[in-house]
C-alpha positions as CSV (number, residue, x, y, z in Angstrom):
1,M,14.9,10.9,-4.3
2,I,14.1,7.8,-6.3
3,N,10.6,6.3,-6.4
4,K,10.2,3.8,-9.2
5,L,6.7,2.5,-9.5
6,T,7.0,-0.7,-11.4
7,V,3.2,-1.3,-11.8
8,T,0.2,0.9,-12.3
9,E,-3.2,0.9,-10.6
10,F,-5.4,-2.2,-11.3
11,D,-2.4,-4.2,-12.7
12,L,-2.5,-7.8,-11.7
13,V,0.5,-8.9,-9.5
14,N,1.7,-12.2,-8.1
15,V,3.0,-12.9,-4.6
16,L,6.3,-11.1,-3.9
17,T,6.1,-9.0,-7.0
18,S,8.0,-5.8,-6.5
19,I,5.5,-2.9,-6.7
20,V,7.8,0.0,-6.1
21,T,11.4,0.7,-5.3
22,V,11.6,3.3,-2.6
23,I,14.6,5.3,-1.6
24,V,12.8,8.2,0.1
25,S,9.4,7.0,1.3
26,K,6.8,8.5,-1.0
27,F,4.6,5.4,-0.9
28,T,3.3,3.7,2.2
29,P,2.6,-0.1,2.4
30,A,-1.0,-0.9,3.2
31,N,-3.2,-4.0,2.8
32,Q,-1.2,-7.1,1.6
33,V,2.0,-5.1,0.9
34,R,5.3,-5.3,2.8
35,V,8.6,-3.6,2.8
36,G,11.2,-6.0,1.3
37,G,14.9,-5.9,0.9
38,K,16.6,-2.9,-0.7
39,M,13.6,-0.8,0.3
40,T,11.1,-2.3,-2.1
41,L,7.4,-2.7,-1.5
42,N,6.3,-6.2,-2.4
43,A,2.9,-7.9,-2.8
44,L,2.0,-10.5,-0.2
45,V,-0.9,-12.1,-2.3
46,D,-1.9,-12.4,-5.9
47,G,-4.3,-9.6,-6.8
48,K,-4.8,-6.1,-8.2
49,V,-2.9,-3.0,-7.2
50,M,-4.9,-0.1,-5.8
51,I,-3.5,3.3,-4.9
52,T,-5.2,5.6,-2.4
53,K,-4.4,8.9,-0.8
54,E,-5.1,10.1,2.7
55,T,-5.0,13.7,3.9
56,L,-3.3,13.9,7.3
57,N,-5.2,15.5,10.2
58,P,-2.6,15.6,13.0
59,Y,-3.2,16.0,16.7
60,P,-2.4,19.5,18.1
61,D,0.8,18.2,19.8
62,S,2.2,16.8,16.5
63,P,5.3,18.6,15.0
64,I,3.4,19.0,11.7
65,Y,0.3,20.5,13.2
66,P,1.4,24.2,12.8
67,G,1.9,23.7,9.1
68,V,-1.4,22.0,8.6
69,K,-3.2,24.6,10.7
70,S,-1.7,27.4,8.5
71,G,-3.2,25.7,5.4
72,D,-0.7,23.2,4.2
73,V,-2.2,19.9,2.9
74,I,-0.1,16.8,3.7
75,E,-1.1,13.6,1.9
76,R,0.2,10.1,2.1
77,I,0.0,7.7,-0.8
78,F,-0.9,4.1,0.1
79,L,-0.4,1.0,-2.0
80,H,-2.8,-1.9,-1.5
81,V,-3.1,-5.3,-3.2
82,L,-6.7,-6.6,-3.4
83,S,-6.8,-10.4,-3.6
84,E,-9.2,-12.2,-5.8
85,P,-12.4,-13.4,-4.1
86,Q,-12.1,-17.1,-3.0
87,H,-15.7,-18.3,-3.6
88,N,-16.3,-22.0,-3.1
89,R,-12.7,-22.9,-2.5
90,F,-13.2,-24.1,1.1
91,R,-15.2,-27.1,2.3
92,L,-16.1,-28.1,5.8
93,K,-14.0,-31.0,7.1
94,S,-17.1,-33.0,8.0
95,L,-18.2,-32.9,4.3
96,I,-15.0,-34.3,2.9
Protein backbone atom coordinates (compact mmCIF):
# COMPACT_ATOMS: atom_id res chain seq x y z
CA MET A 1 0.00 0.00 0.00
CA ILE A 2 1.55 3.30 -1.12
CA ASN A 3 0.09 6.63 -0.08
CA LYS A 4 2.61 9.40 -0.66
CA LEU A 5 1.36 12.73 0.66
CA THR A 6 3.32 15.37 -1.28
CA VAL A 7 2.02 18.37 0.72
CA THR A 8 1.06 18.98 4.33
CA GLU A 9 -1.96 20.65 5.86
CA PHE A 10 -2.18 24.41 5.18
CA ASP A 11 0.44 24.29 2.39
CA LEU A 12 -0.36 26.55 -0.56
CA VAL A 13 -1.00 24.69 -3.81
CA ASN A 14 -1.63 25.72 -7.41
CA VAL A 15 -4.17 24.35 -9.86
CA LEU A 16 -3.43 20.70 -10.79
CA THR A 17 -0.77 20.34 -8.08
CA SER A 18 -0.47 16.68 -7.13
CA ILE A 19 -1.48 16.44 -3.46
CA VAL A 20 -1.12 12.69 -2.94
CA THR A 21 -0.27 9.59 -4.94
CA VAL A 22 -2.74 6.88 -4.02
CA ILE A 23 -2.41 3.18 -4.78
CA VAL A 24 -4.84 1.96 -2.12
CA SER A 25 -7.33 4.65 -1.26
CA LYS A 26 -6.45 5.99 2.18
CA PHE A 27 -7.41 9.54 1.22
CA THR A 28 -10.73 10.66 -0.25
CA PRO A 29 -11.04 13.69 -2.56
CA ALA A 30 -13.30 16.41 -1.17
CA ASN A 31 -13.84 20.10 -2.03
CA GLN A 32 -11.82 21.30 -5.04
CA VAL A 33 -9.85 18.01 -5.34
CA ARG A 34 -10.11 15.43 -8.13
CA VAL A 35 -8.68 12.04 -8.95
CA GLY A 36 -6.19 12.44 -11.77
CA GLY A 37 -4.17 10.04 -13.88
CA LYS A 38 -2.11 7.33 -12.18
CA MET A 39 -4.39 7.55 -9.11
CA THR A 40 -3.21 10.95 -7.89
CA LEU A 41 -5.35 13.52 -6.12
CA ASN A 42 -4.96 16.96 -7.73
CA ALA A 43 -5.99 20.46 -6.68
CA LEU A 44 -8.63 22.11 -8.88
CA VAL A 45 -7.98 25.66 -7.59
CA ASP A 46 -5.16 27.65 -6.04
CA GLY A 47 -5.45 27.58 -2.27
CA LYS A 48 -4.54 25.90 1.00
CA VAL A 49 -4.75 22.18 1.73
CA MET A 50 -6.98 21.08 4.59
CA ILE A 51 -7.22 17.52 5.93
CA THR A 52 -10.32 16.35 7.81
CA LYS A 53 -11.52 13.03 9.26
CA GLU A 54 -15.05 11.67 9.36
CA THR A 55 -16.18 8.77 11.50
CA LEU A 56 -18.50 6.51 9.54
CA ASN A 57 -21.94 5.81 10.92
CA PRO A 58 -23.35 3.19 8.50
CA TYR A 59 -26.96 2.15 8.00
CA PRO A 60 -28.00 -1.22 9.50
CA ASP A 61 -28.07 -2.89 6.05
CA SER A 62 -24.44 -1.87 5.32
CA PRO A 63 -21.83 -4.68 5.18
CA ILE A 64 -19.63 -2.76 7.66
CA TYR A 65 -22.45 -2.23 10.18
CA PRO A 66 -21.72 -5.36 12.32
CA GLY A 67 -18.11 -4.24 12.84
CA VAL A 68 -19.10 -0.70 13.80
CA LYS A 69 -21.84 -2.02 16.12
CA SER A 70 -19.29 -4.23 17.89
CA GLY A 71 -17.12 -1.18 18.66
CA ASP A 72 -14.82 -0.77 15.66
CA VAL A 73 -14.23 2.84 14.61
CA ILE A 74 -13.94 3.43 10.87
CA GLU A 75 -12.68 6.83 9.75
CA ARG A 76 -12.21 8.36 6.30
CA ILE A 77 -9.58 11.01 5.63
CA PHE A 78 -10.66 13.81 3.27
CA LEU A 79 -8.40 16.24 1.40
CA HIS A 80 -9.83 19.69 0.65
CA VAL A 81 -8.36 22.73 -1.08
CA LEU A 82 -9.67 26.02 0.28
CA SER A 83 -9.44 28.77 -2.33
CA GLU A 84 -8.44 32.29 -1.41
CA PRO A 85 -11.36 34.73 -0.96
CA GLN A 86 -12.06 36.75 -4.10
CA HIS A 87 -13.04 40.11 -2.61
CA ASN A 88 -13.70 42.94 -5.08
CA ARG A 89 -12.61 40.96 -8.14
CA PHE A 90 -15.98 41.14 -9.83
CA ARG A 91 -17.85 44.15 -11.15
CA LEU A 92 -21.36 44.44 -12.47
CA LYS A 93 -21.51 44.61 -16.25
CA SER A 94 -23.60 47.79 -16.08
CA LEU A 95 -20.80 49.55 -14.14
CA ILE A 96 -18.04 48.79 -16.66
